[in-house]
C-alpha positions as YAML, in Angstrom:
chain: A
units: angstrom
residues:
- id: 1
  name: MET
  ca: [11.49, -25.55, -33.97]
- id: 2
  name: ASN
  ca: [10.49, -23.69, -36.92]
- id: 3
  name: MET
  ca: [8.74, -20.25, -36.28]
- id: 4
  name: ASN
  ca: [8.67, -17.27, -38.38]
- id: 5
  name: LYS
  ca: [9.56, -13.97, -37.28]
- id: 6
  name: GLU
  ca: [5.98, -12.62, -36.89]
- id: 7
  name: ARG
  ca: [5.00, -15.63, -35.00]
- id: 8
  name: ILE
  ca: [8.03, -15.15, -32.51]
- id: 9
  name: ASN
  ca: [7.52, -11.48, -32.21]
- id: 10
  name: ALA
  ca: [3.66, -12.07, -31.17]
- id: 11
  name: LEU
  ca: [4.31, -14.76, -28.85]
- id: 12
  name: ILE
  ca: [7.39, -12.95, -27.31]
- id: 13
  name: GLU
  ca: [5.20, -9.89, -26.64]
- id: 14
  name: LYS
  ca: [2.49, -11.91, -24.96]
- id: 15
  name: TYR
  ca: [5.04, -13.85, -22.89]
- id: 16
  name: PHE
  ca: [6.84, -10.53, -21.77]
- id: 17
  name: ASN
  ca: [3.42, -8.97, -21.08]
- id: 18
  name: GLY
  ca: [2.44, -12.06, -19.12]
- id: 19
  name: THR
  ca: [-0.72, -12.80, -21.21]
- id: 20
  name: SER
  ca: [0.53, -15.93, -22.85]
- id: 21
  name: SER
  ca: [-1.50, -19.01, -22.46]
- id: 22
  name: GLN
  ca: [0.19, -22.13, -20.74]
- id: 23
  name: GLU
  ca: [0.69, -23.49, -24.17]
- id: 24
  name: GLU
  ca: [2.32, -20.38, -25.56]
- id: 25
  name: THR
  ca: [4.52, -20.18, -22.77]
- id: 26
  name: ALA
  ca: [5.77, -23.55, -22.98]
- id: 27
  name: LEU
  ca: [6.32, -22.97, -26.85]
- id: 28
  name: VAL
  ca: [8.61, -19.77, -26.12]
- id: 29
  name: GLU
  ca: [10.59, -21.50, -23.46]
- id: 30
  name: LYS
  ca: [11.20, -24.47, -25.84]
- id: 31
  name: TRP
  ca: [12.25, -22.14, -28.54]
- id: 32
  name: LEU
  ca: [14.76, -20.58, -26.04]
- id: 33
  name: GLU
  ca: [15.97, -23.87, -24.92]
- id: 34
  name: THR
  ca: [16.35, -24.84, -28.92]
- id: 35
  name: ARG
  ca: [18.19, -21.67, -29.56]
- id: 36
  name: SER
  ca: [20.57, -21.99, -26.57]
- id: 37
  name: LYS
  ca: [21.27, -25.52, -27.68]
- id: 38
  name: GLN
  ca: [22.30, -24.15, -31.20]
- id: 39
  name: ASN
  ca: [24.91, -21.91, -29.30]
- id: 40
  name: GLU
  ca: [26.35, -24.89, -27.26]
- id: 41
  name: TRP
  ca: [24.52, -24.43, -24.12]
- id: 42
  name: ASN
  ca: [22.79, -27.09, -21.98]
- id: 43
  name: TRP
  ca: [21.62, -27.11, -18.33]
- id: 44
  name: LYS
  ca: [22.00, -29.96, -15.71]
- id: 45
  name: ASP
  ca: [18.44, -28.90, -14.42]
- id: 46
  name: GLU
  ca: [15.93, -26.22, -14.15]
- id: 47
  name: ILE
  ca: [17.94, -24.46, -11.51]
- id: 48
  name: HIS
  ca: [21.04, -24.41, -13.63]
- id: 49
  name: LYS
  ca: [18.86, -23.37, -16.54]
- id: 50
  name: LYS
  ca: [17.67, -20.15, -14.68]
- id: 51
  name: ARG
  ca: [20.81, -18.91, -13.60]
- id: 52
  name: ASP
  ca: [22.75, -19.49, -16.76]
- id: 53
  name: GLN
  ca: [20.09, -17.41, -18.89]
- id: 54
  name: ARG
  ca: [22.20, -14.39, -18.50]
- id: 55
  name: GLU
  ca: [25.21, -16.09, -19.73]
- id: 56
  name: ILE
  ca: [23.36, -17.32, -22.76]
- id: 57
  name: PHE
  ca: [22.45, -13.71, -23.58]
- id: 58
  name: LYS
  ca: [26.26, -12.89, -23.18]
- id: 59
  name: ASN
  ca: [27.22, -15.72, -25.37]
- id: 60
  name: ILE
  ca: [24.78, -14.50, -28.05]
- id: 61
  name: ASP
  ca: [25.88, -10.99, -27.71]
- id: 62
  name: ASP
  ca: [29.71, -11.70, -28.08]
- id: 63
  name: LYS
  ca: [28.92, -13.82, -31.37]
- id: 64
  name: ALA
  ca: [26.95, -11.10, -32.65]
- id: 65
  name: LYS
  ca: [29.66, -8.67, -32.08]
- id: 66
  name: CYS
  ca: [32.29, -11.00, -33.97]
- id: 67
  name: PHE
  ca: [30.19, -11.38, -37.00]
- id: 68
  name: GLN
  ca: [28.38, -8.03, -37.19]
- id: 69
  name: GLN
  ca: [30.80, -7.00, -39.88]
- id: 70
  name: ILE
  ca: [30.21, -9.90, -42.27]
- id: 71
  name: LYS
  ca: [27.77, -8.87, -44.91]
- id: 72
  name: GLY
  ca: [24.22, -10.10, -45.10]
- id: 73
  name: LYS
  ca: [24.17, -11.49, -41.54]
- id: 74
  name: SER
  ca: [24.63, -8.69, -39.05]
- id: 75
  name: ARG
  ca: [20.75, -8.01, -39.19]
- id: 76
  name: THR
  ca: [19.91, -11.55, -38.47]
- id: 77
  name: LEU
  ca: [22.44, -11.89, -35.52]
- id: 78
  name: ILE
  ca: [21.08, -8.84, -33.99]
- id: 79
  name: TYR
  ca: [17.71, -9.73, -34.39]
- id: 80
  name: GLN
  ca: [18.46, -13.09, -32.43]
- id: 81
  name: ARG
  ca: [20.27, -11.06, -29.66]
- id: 82
  name: THR
  ca: [17.09, -8.99, -29.36]
- id: 83
  name: ILE
  ca: [14.89, -11.93, -29.17]
- id: 84
  name: ALA
  ca: [17.20, -13.78, -26.80]
- id: 85
  name: ALA
  ca: [17.46, -10.62, -24.44]
- id: 86
  name: LEU
  ca: [13.29, -10.44, -24.46]
- id: 87
  name: LEU
  ca: [13.03, -14.09, -23.64]
- id: 88
  name: ILE
  ca: [15.53, -13.89, -20.80]
- id: 89
  name: LEU
  ca: [13.71, -10.56, -19.50]
- id: 90
  name: GLY
  ca: [10.16, -12.61, -19.58]
- id: 91
  name: LEU
  ca: [11.70, -15.47, -17.63]
- id: 92
  name: ALA
  ca: [13.71, -13.20, -15.20]
- id: 93
  name: PHE
  ca: [10.90, -10.87, -14.35]
- id: 94
  name: GLY
  ca: [7.87, -12.43, -15.05]
- id: 95
  name: PHE
  ca: [8.57, -15.28, -12.54]
- id: 96
  name: TRP
  ca: [11.08, -13.38, -10.27]
- id: 97
  name: PHE
  ca: [13.45, -16.57, -10.36]
- id: 98
  name: LEU
  ca: [10.91, -18.54, -8.29]
- id: 99
  name: VAL
  ca: [12.78, -21.91, -8.72]
- id: 100
  name: VAL
  ca: [11.87, -24.83, -6.68]
- id: 101
  name: ASN
  ca: [14.90, -26.46, -5.16]
- id: 102
  name: LYS
  ca: [14.37, -30.07, -5.86]
- id: 103
  name: GLY
  ca: [17.81, -31.41, -4.22]
- id: 104
  name: THR
  ca: [20.16, -33.97, -5.92]
- id: 105
  name: ASN
  ca: [21.24, -37.46, -5.26]
- id: 106
  name: GLN
  ca: [24.98, -36.65, -5.97]
- id: 107
  name: GLU
  ca: [27.26, -37.24, -2.84]
- id: 108
  name: HIS
  ca: [29.77, -34.70, -3.95]
- id: 109
  name: VAL
  ca: [29.00, -31.43, -5.68]
- id: 110
  name: PHE
  ca: [31.30, -29.14, -6.45]
- id: 111
  name: ASN
  ca: [30.69, -25.58, -5.27]
- id: 112
  name: LYS
  ca: [31.55, -22.69, -7.13]
- id: 113
  name: ALA
  ca: [32.13, -19.24, -5.02]
- id: 114
  name: VAL
  ca: [28.86, -17.21, -5.08]
- id: 115
  name: LYS
  ca: [29.76, -13.63, -5.85]
- id: 116
  name: PRO
  ca: [27.96, -10.55, -4.34]
- id: 117
  name: GLY
  ca: [25.69, -8.54, -6.39]
- id: 118
  name: THR
  ca: [26.60, -5.59, -9.03]
- id: 119
  name: ARG
  ca: [25.19, -2.86, -10.86]
- id: 120
  name: ALA
  ca: [22.53, -4.63, -13.03]
- id: 121
  name: ALA
  ca: [19.16, -3.12, -14.34]
- id: 122
  name: ILE
  ca: [16.97, -3.40, -17.41]
- id: 123
  name: LEU
  ca: [15.02, -0.39, -18.78]
- id: 124
  name: GLN
  ca: [11.71, -1.37, -20.41]
- id: 125
  name: MET
  ca: [10.64, 1.53, -22.73]
- id: 126
  name: ALA
  ca: [6.89, 2.32, -23.35]
- id: 127
  name: ASN
  ca: [7.17, 0.81, -27.03]
- id: 128
  name: GLY
  ca: [8.19, -2.26, -25.64]
- id: 129
  name: GLU
  ca: [11.94, -2.18, -26.19]
- id: 130
  name: ALA
  ca: [14.08, -3.57, -23.34]
- id: 131
  name: ILE
  ca: [17.72, -2.28, -22.68]
- id: 132
  name: TYR
  ca: [19.97, -4.48, -20.61]
- id: 133
  name: LEU
  ca: [21.84, -1.59, -19.03]
- id: 134
  name: ASP
  ca: [24.81, -3.41, -17.59]
- id: 135
  name: ASP
  ca: [25.62, -4.42, -21.17]
- id: 136
  name: ARG
  ca: [25.46, -1.18, -22.63]
- id: 137
  name: GLU
  ca: [28.42, 1.42, -23.02]
- id: 138
  name: GLU
  ca: [27.97, 4.66, -21.35]
- id: 139
  name: GLY
  ca: [26.21, 7.38, -23.44]
- id: 140
  name: LEU
  ca: [22.83, 8.30, -24.90]
- id: 141
  name: LEU
  ca: [20.42, 5.28, -24.89]
- id: 142
  name: SER
  ca: [17.29, 6.96, -26.17]
- id: 143
  name: GLN
  ca: [16.02, 10.28, -27.34]
- id: 144
  name: SER
  ca: [12.13, 11.20, -27.90]
- id: 145
  name: ASP
  ca: [10.79, 14.69, -28.32]
- id: 146
  name: ASP
  ca: [12.60, 16.73, -25.44]
- id: 147
  name: VAL
  ca: [13.46, 13.79, -23.24]
- id: 148
  name: GLU
  ca: [17.16, 12.22, -23.30]
- id: 149
  name: ILE
  ca: [17.82, 8.83, -21.51]
- id: 150
  name: SER
  ca: [21.61, 8.36, -20.85]
- id: 151
  name: LYS
  ca: [23.65, 5.88, -19.08]
- id: 152
  name: MET
  ca: [26.32, 7.40, -16.83]
- id: 153
  name: GLY
  ca: [29.15, 6.03, -14.85]
- id: 154
  name: GLY
  ca: [28.75, 4.45, -11.68]
- id: 155
  name: GLY
  ca: [25.40, 2.50, -12.39]
- id: 156
  name: LEU
  ca: [23.42, 5.55, -12.94]
- id: 157
  name: ILE
  ca: [20.81, 6.20, -15.64]
- id: 158
  name: GLN
  ca: [19.68, 9.90, -16.15]
- id: 159
  name: TYR
  ca: [16.72, 11.63, -17.80]
- id: 160
  name: THR
  ca: [17.06, 15.07, -18.87]
- id: 161
  name: THR
  ca: [14.54, 17.55, -20.75]
- id: 162
  name: SER
  ca: [15.29, 20.33, -22.95]
- id: 163
  name: ALA
  ca: [13.66, 23.84, -22.82]
- id: 164
  name: ALA
  ca: [11.00, 22.73, -25.24]
- id: 165
  name: THR
  ca: [7.84, 21.69, -23.99]
- id: 166
  name: SER
  ca: [5.69, 18.67, -25.02]
- id: 167
  name: ASN
  ca: [2.66, 17.07, -23.84]
- id: 168
  name: LYS
  ca: [3.63, 13.56, -24.59]
- id: 169
  name: VAL
  ca: [4.49, 11.39, -21.77]
- id: 170
  name: PHE
  ca: [5.72, 7.77, -21.91]
- id: 171
  name: GLU
  ca: [5.59, 5.29, -18.96]
- id: 172
  name: ASN
  ca: [8.86, 3.62, -18.43]
- id: 173
  name: THR
  ca: [9.97, 0.77, -16.15]
- id: 174
  name: LEU
  ca: [13.17, 0.05, -14.40]
- id: 175
  name: PHE
  ca: [13.71, -3.60, -13.25]
- id: 176
  name: ILE
  ca: [16.44, -4.42, -10.78]
- id: 177
  name: PRO
  ca: [16.84, -8.12, -10.76]
- id: 178
  name: ARG
  ca: [18.16, -10.43, -7.87]
- id: 179
  name: GLY
  ca: [22.02, -9.54, -7.30]
- id: 180
  name: GLY
  ca: [21.62, -6.20, -8.92]
- id: 181
  name: GLN
  ca: [21.54, -2.53, -7.62]
- id: 182
  name: TYR
  ca: [20.90, 0.83, -9.63]
- id: 183
  name: GLN
  ca: [20.34, 4.49, -9.43]
- id: 184
  name: ILE
  ca: [18.18, 6.80, -11.70]
- id: 185
  name: THR
  ca: [17.73, 10.56, -12.11]
- id: 186
  name: LEU
  ca: [14.40, 11.34, -13.05]
- id: 187
  name: SER
  ca: [13.25, 13.96, -15.41]
- id: 188
  name: ASP
  ca: [12.73, 16.56, -12.43]
- id: 189
  name: GLY
  ca: [16.20, 15.76, -10.97]
- id: 190
  name: THR
  ca: [14.86, 13.36, -8.27]
- id: 191
  name: ASN
  ca: [17.59, 10.63, -7.43]
- id: 192
  name: VAL
  ca: [16.56, 7.35, -6.69]
- id: 193
  name: TRP
  ca: [18.51, 4.54, -5.35]
- id: 194
  name: LEU
  ca: [17.10, 1.00, -6.38]
- id: 195
  name: ASN
  ca: [17.82, -2.21, -4.11]
- id: 196
  name: SER
  ca: [17.73, -5.66, -5.54]
- id: 197
  name: GLU
  ca: [14.53, -7.23, -6.92]
- id: 198
  name: THR
  ca: [12.99, -3.91, -7.28]
- id: 199
  name: LYS
  ca: [10.58, -2.26, -10.09]
- id: 200
  name: LEU
  ca: [10.06, 1.47, -10.42]
- id: 201
  name: ILE
  ca: [7.38, 2.59, -12.71]
- id: 202
  name: TYR
  ca: [7.75, 6.30, -13.87]
- id: 203
  name: PRO
  ca: [6.86, 8.80, -16.43]
- id: 204
  name: SER
  ca: [9.46, 9.95, -18.89]
- id: 205
  name: ARG
  ca: [8.80, 13.51, -17.82]
- id: 206
  name: PHE
  ca: [6.42, 15.07, -15.18]
- id: 207
  name: VAL
  ca: [3.36, 17.04, -16.25]
- id: 208
  name: GLY
  ca: [0.13, 18.05, -14.45]
- id: 209
  name: LYS
  ca: [-0.17, 18.89, -10.94]
- id: 210
  name: GLU
  ca: [1.79, 16.04, -9.28]
- id: 211
  name: ARG
  ca: [4.92, 13.83, -9.80]
- id: 212
  name: LYS
  ca: [3.88, 10.26, -9.33]
- id: 213
  name: VAL
  ca: [5.75, 7.05, -9.51]
- id: 214
  name: LYS
  ca: [5.02, 3.29, -8.50]
- id: 215
  name: LEU
  ca: [7.36, 1.13, -6.54]
- id: 216
  name: ILE
  ca: [7.67, -2.57, -5.86]
- id: 217
  name: GLY
  ca: [10.55, -3.55, -3.75]
- id: 218
  name: GLU
  ca: [12.94, -1.07, -2.01]
- id: 219
  name: ALA
  ca: [14.54, 2.14, -2.94]
- id: 220
  name: TYR
  ca: [15.86, 5.38, -1.46]
- id: 221
  name: PHE
  ca: [14.52, 8.63, -2.70]
- id: 222
  name: LYS
  ca: [16.13, 11.89, -2.79]
- id: 223
  name: VAL
  ca: [13.31, 14.13, -4.14]
- id: 224
  name: ALA
  ca: [14.01, 17.55, -6.03]
- id: 225
  name: LYS
  ca: [12.09, 19.97, -4.23]
- id: 226
  name: ASP
  ca: [9.04, 21.75, -5.66]
- id: 227
  name: VAL
  ca: [6.52, 22.94, -3.42]
- id: 228
  name: ASN
  ca: [4.09, 23.26, -6.29]
- id: 229
  name: LEU
  ca: [4.36, 19.77, -7.77]
- id: 230
  name: PRO
  ca: [4.13, 17.12, -4.95]
- id: 231
  name: PHE
  ca: [5.87, 13.94, -5.30]
- id: 232
  name: ILE
  ca: [3.92, 10.75, -4.80]
- id: 233
  name: VAL
  ca: [5.23, 7.27, -4.26]
- id: 234
  name: GLU
  ca: [2.60, 4.57, -4.71]
- id: 235
  name: SER
  ca: [3.54, 1.17, -3.04]
- id: 236
  name: GLU
  ca: [1.57, -1.82, -1.64]
- id: 237
  name: GLY
  ca: [-0.73, -0.70, 1.25]
- id: 238
  name: MET
  ca: [0.89, 2.88, 1.34]
- id: 239
  name: ASP
  ca: [1.29, 6.10, -0.58]
- id: 240
  name: ILE
  ca: [3.96, 8.62, 0.44]
- id: 241
  name: LEU
  ca: [3.70, 12.16, -0.31]
- id: 242
  name: VAL
  ca: [6.45, 14.95, -0.13]
- id: 243
  name: THR
  ca: [7.44, 18.00, -1.99]
- id: 244
  name: GLY
  ca: [11.36, 17.66, -1.40]
- id: 245
  name: THR
  ca: [12.94, 15.40, 0.95]
- id: 246
  name: GLU
  ca: [14.91, 12.11, 1.56]
- id: 247
  name: PHE
  ca: [13.33, 8.94, 2.49]
- id: 248
  name: ASN
  ca: [13.47, 5.01, 2.29]
- id: 249
  name: VAL
  ca: [10.58, 2.78, 1.15]
- id: 250
  name: SER
  ca: [10.52, -1.11, 1.61]
- id: 251
  name: ALA
  ca: [7.66, -2.53, -0.17]
- id: 252
  name: TYR
  ca: [8.51, -5.94, -1.18]
- id: 253
  name: LYS
  ca: [5.95, -8.43, -2.66]
- id: 254
  name: GLY
  ca: [5.17, -11.14, 0.21]
- id: 255
  name: ALA
  ca: [6.66, -8.98, 3.03]
- id: 256
  name: SER
  ca: [4.70, -8.74, 6.21]
- id: 257
  name: GLU
  ca: [4.55, -4.94, 6.06]
- id: 258
  name: THR
  ca: [5.32, -1.76, 3.89]
- id: 259
  name: VAL
  ca: [7.77, 0.66, 5.50]
- id: 260
  name: THR
  ca: [8.56, 4.39, 4.83]
- id: 261
  name: THR
  ca: [11.74, 5.82, 6.81]
- id: 262
  name: LEU
  ca: [12.25, 9.43, 6.77]
- id: 263
  name: ILE
  ca: [15.84, 10.64, 6.72]
- id: 264
  name: GLU
  ca: [15.38, 14.34, 6.10]
- id: 265
  name: GLY
  ca: [12.40, 16.78, 5.38]
- id: 266
  name: SER
  ca: [8.96, 15.82, 5.97]
- id: 267
  name: VAL
  ca: [6.70, 12.95, 4.90]
- id: 268
  name: GLU
  ca: [3.04, 12.28, 4.73]
- id: 269
  name: ALA
  ca: [2.20, 8.47, 4.60]
- id: 270
  name: TYR
  ca: [-1.45, 7.17, 3.75]
- id: 271
  name: ASN
  ca: [-2.80, 3.68, 3.70]
- id: 272
  name: ASN
  ca: [-5.53, 2.41, 1.63]
- id: 273
  name: ASP
  ca: [-8.16, 3.93, 3.87]
- id: 274
  name: LYS
  ca: [-6.76, 7.44, 3.41]
- id: 275
  name: GLU
  ca: [-5.47, 7.55, 7.02]
- id: 276
  name: LYS
  ca: [-2.53, 9.87, 7.37]
- id: 277
  name: ILE
  ca: [0.60, 9.67, 9.28]
- id: 278
  name: LYS
  ca: [3.17, 12.84, 9.14]
- id: 279
  name: LEU
  ca: [6.72, 11.62, 10.01]
- id: 280
  name: ILE
  ca: [9.79, 13.67, 11.39]
- id: 281
  name: PRO
  ca: [13.30, 12.47, 10.60]
- id: 282
  name: GLY
  ca: [14.20, 9.25, 12.27]
- id: 283
  name: GLN
  ca: [10.52, 8.04, 12.15]
- id: 284
  name: GLN
  ca: [9.15, 5.11, 10.21]
- id: 285
  name: ALA
  ca: [5.48, 4.50, 9.10]
- id: 286
  name: TYR
  ca: [4.45, 1.16, 8.60]
- id: 287
  name: GLN
  ca: [1.30, -0.73, 7.24]
- id: 288
  name: THR
  ca: [0.90, -4.58, 8.10]
- id: 289
  name: ILE
  ca: [-0.13, -6.18, 4.82]
- id: 290
  name: GLY
  ca: [-3.43, -7.94, 5.10]
- id: 291
  name: GLY
  ca: [-3.78, -6.55, 8.39]
- id: 292
  name: SER
  ca: [-4.90, -3.24, 10.15]
- id: 293
  name: GLU
  ca: [-1.95, -2.00, 11.63]
- id: 294
  name: PHE
  ca: [-1.06, 1.41, 10.52]
- id: 295
  name: GLY
  ca: [1.54, 3.37, 12.71]
- id: 296
  name: LYS
  ca: [4.73, 5.09, 13.26]
- id: 297
  name: ARG
  ca: [7.75, 4.23, 15.30]
- id: 298
  name: LEU
  ca: [11.39, 5.44, 15.84]
- id: 299
  name: VAL
  ca: [14.12, 3.66, 14.16]
- id: 300
  name: ASP
  ca: [17.87, 3.57, 13.50]
- id: 301
  name: VAL
  ca: [18.18, 5.14, 10.23]
- id: 302
  name: ASP
  ca: [21.66, 4.15, 9.54]
- id: 303
  name: MET
  ca: [20.56, 0.55, 9.81]
- id: 304
  name: ILE
  ca: [17.58, 1.16, 7.59]
- id: 305
  name: ILE
  ca: [19.56, 2.75, 4.77]
- id: 306
  name: SER
  ca: [22.95, 0.61, 5.24]
- id: 307
  name: TRP
  ca: [22.16, -1.34, 1.96]
- id: 308
  name: ARG
  ca: [22.62, 1.68, 0.10]
- id: 309
  name: LYS
  ca: [26.04, 2.10, 1.68]
- id: 310
  name: GLY
  ca: [27.08, -1.56, 0.83]
- id: 311
  name: TYR
  ca: [26.17, -3.19, 4.16]
- id: 312
  name: PHE
  ca: [23.94, -5.71, 5.67]
- id: 313
  name: SER
  ca: [22.56, -4.38, 9.06]
- id: 314
  name: PHE
  ca: [20.57, -6.85, 11.11]
- id: 315
  name: ASP
  ca: [18.48, -4.90, 13.70]
- id: 316
  name: TYR
  ca: [16.82, -7.35, 15.98]
- id: 317
  name: GLN
  ca: [15.61, -9.31, 12.82]
- id: 318
  name: ASP
  ca: [14.64, -13.16, 12.91]
- id: 319
  name: LEU
  ca: [16.75, -15.39, 10.66]
- id: 320
  name: GLU
  ca: [14.14, -15.61, 7.81]
- id: 321
  name: GLU
  ca: [14.06, -11.72, 7.53]
- id: 322
  name: VAL
  ca: [17.90, -11.84, 7.28]
- id: 323
  name: MET
  ca: [17.97, -14.71, 4.70]
- id: 324
  name: ASN
  ca: [15.26, -12.74, 2.64]
- id: 325
  name: ASN
  ca: [17.71, -9.88, 2.27]
- id: 326
  name: VAL
  ca: [20.68, -12.16, 1.74]
- id: 327
  name: SER
  ca: [18.89, -14.28, -0.98]
- id: 328
  name: ARG
  ca: [17.97, -11.12, -3.10]
- id: 329
  name: TRP
  ca: [21.45, -9.73, -3.17]
- id: 330
  name: TYR
  ca: [23.37, -12.96, -3.78]
- id: 331
  name: ASP
  ca: [20.68, -14.51, -5.98]
- id: 332
  name: ILE
  ca: [20.24, -18.04, -4.05]
- id: 333
  name: ASP
  ca: [17.44, -19.90, -2.81]
- id: 334
  name: TYR
  ca: [17.24, -21.12, 0.81]
- id: 335
  name: LYS
  ca: [15.22, -23.41, 3.26]
- id: 336
  name: ILE
  ca: [15.20, -23.47, 6.93]
- id: 337
  name: ILE
  ca: [14.66, -26.99, 8.48]
- id: 338
  name: GLY
  ca: [13.36, -27.17, 12.07]
- id: 339
  name: LYS
  ca: [12.61, -24.38, 14.56]
- id: 340
  name: PRO
  ca: [14.52, -22.88, 17.34]
- id: 341
  name: GLU
  ca: [13.53, -23.56, 20.80]
- id: 342
  name: ARG
  ca: [13.00, -19.71, 21.28]
- id: 343
  name: GLN
  ca: [12.69, -17.13, 18.62]
- id: 344
  name: GLU
  ca: [16.20, -15.37, 18.23]
- id: 345
  name: LYS
  ca: [16.60, -12.05, 16.99]
- id: 346
  name: LEU
  ca: [19.63, -11.17, 15.23]
- id: 347
  name: GLY
  ca: [21.84, -7.96, 15.22]
- id: 348
  name: GLY
  ca: [25.02, -7.12, 13.45]
- id: 349
  name: THR
  ca: [26.56, -5.54, 10.34]
- id: 350
  name: PHE
  ca: [28.24, -7.18, 7.52]
- id: 351
  name: SER
  ca: [29.76, -5.97, 4.02]
- id: 352
  name: LYS
  ca: [27.73, -6.74, 1.15]
- id: 353
  name: TYR
  ca: [30.84, -7.36, -0.87]
- id: 354
  name: LYS
  ca: [32.14, -10.12, 0.86]
- id: 355
  name: SER
  ca: [31.65, -13.75, -0.25]
- id: 356
  name: LEU
  ca: [28.30, -15.51, 0.49]
- id: 357
  name: ASP
  ca: [30.44, -18.42, 2.11]
- id: 358
  name: GLU
  ca: [31.75, -15.76, 4.54]
- id: 359
  name: LEU
  ca: [28.49, -14.45, 5.43]
- id: 360
  name: LEU
  ca: [27.07, -17.77, 6.13]
- id: 361
  name: ALA
  ca: [29.94, -18.66, 8.12]
- id: 362
  name: TYR
  ca: [29.10, -15.38, 10.14]
- id: 363
  name: LEU
  ca: [25.69, -16.18, 10.67]
- id: 364
  name: GLU
  ca: [26.58, -19.50, 12.03]
- id: 365
  name: GLN
  ca: [28.22, -17.83, 14.61]
- id: 366
  name: LEU
  ca: [25.39, -15.66, 15.58]
- id: 367
  name: VAL
  ca: [22.70, -18.60, 15.56]
- id: 368
  name: ASN
  ca: [22.97, -22.17, 16.72]
- id: 369
  name: VAL
  ca: [22.18, -23.50, 13.27]
- id: 370
  name: LYS
  ca: [24.17, -25.78, 10.72]
- id: 371
  name: ILE
  ca: [24.29, -24.34, 7.28]
- id: 372
  name: THR
  ca: [25.28, -25.99, 4.09]
- id: 373
  name: ARG
  ca: [25.47, -24.85, 0.42]
- id: 374
  name: LYS
  ca: [25.23, -26.49, -2.97]
- id: 375
  name: GLU
  ca: [25.78, -24.17, -5.65]
- id: 376
  name: ARG
  ca: [23.06, -21.61, -5.16]
- id: 377
  name: SER
  ca: [20.81, -23.49, -2.80]
- id: 378
  name: VAL
  ca: [21.47, -23.04, 0.89]
- id: 379
  name: THR
  ca: [19.81, -25.27, 3.64]
- id: 380
  name: ILE
  ca: [19.80, -24.12, 7.31]
- id: 381
  name: ILE
  ca: [19.23, -26.81, 9.93]
- id: 382
  name: TYR
  ca: [18.15, -25.94, 13.43]
...
């Protein structure tokens, strides 16, 4: 497939922004497939293809590093690496890995161990540049006007501003894929821990009368105190307003409700009708999605924020709720066949850094089900 650079750039930009037509989307994905085959990659099926996209990037990246010193070729290879990264981004986050499990007729499937998640994130700059953070070395990533963006140790990206003043503000987006987790320090000093399959949209620096960010997914906020500049988190069905406090927000797409749990300080939560709920530590505000329930309740805070400390904590959840969390962390697909005679609620704690098979065996002990796994597809049978 032959496409010039201008055509590729135009298609990738539309694909990455989700504005490409069906024909253009098919063309870009075909181009990716062709490029991957040129690098000796192939897929057994669509599931295998999706899962191996990141390995394709690494393969191209390794080859680029090997040949960067060859005169006349480095620019082309770097360009190929960038294009591949953008294509992977479009596939990974445009569709959030929504893969249909079509099954297999093979009688015996070799099951590789599914490893737990790791520190992984992608930073999308306002100019369209995408930075794959887990592939970058520590140090300065970008500098614009009075804002520096640096990758620190321990899975942290940090924004710092100099004493100089500027009215320029750029919108950045931090994507956390399935199987990933990351931390960010915003320009005001606010720390945010981001769970798997999460997106945070925020300005490069805060100006005006408020500090506002948008969240899809789950995050723990430790907001830098500033009584003159309220901090606002916009999420599906609920906005949270604080001046300096610690709280957890869970607002995944497709979830039955959006919840905000207060750990320390005070929080005001608002629904779409501008109704207000004020929380004290240990309380959780909830808004049902597509419903009219907006209220608060007491919760076990340690259970809510266990994900940040490296644990799954099942607090009287049904099996589907548990598997939603498990699938995001281990980057798997699952299906449940049949229904229990009575709805069971699960309770328990399990390390997020043990293997998937250990966790599935643990769930089999808790619930009267049979669980089988083929690669990254899990089937649960009542």
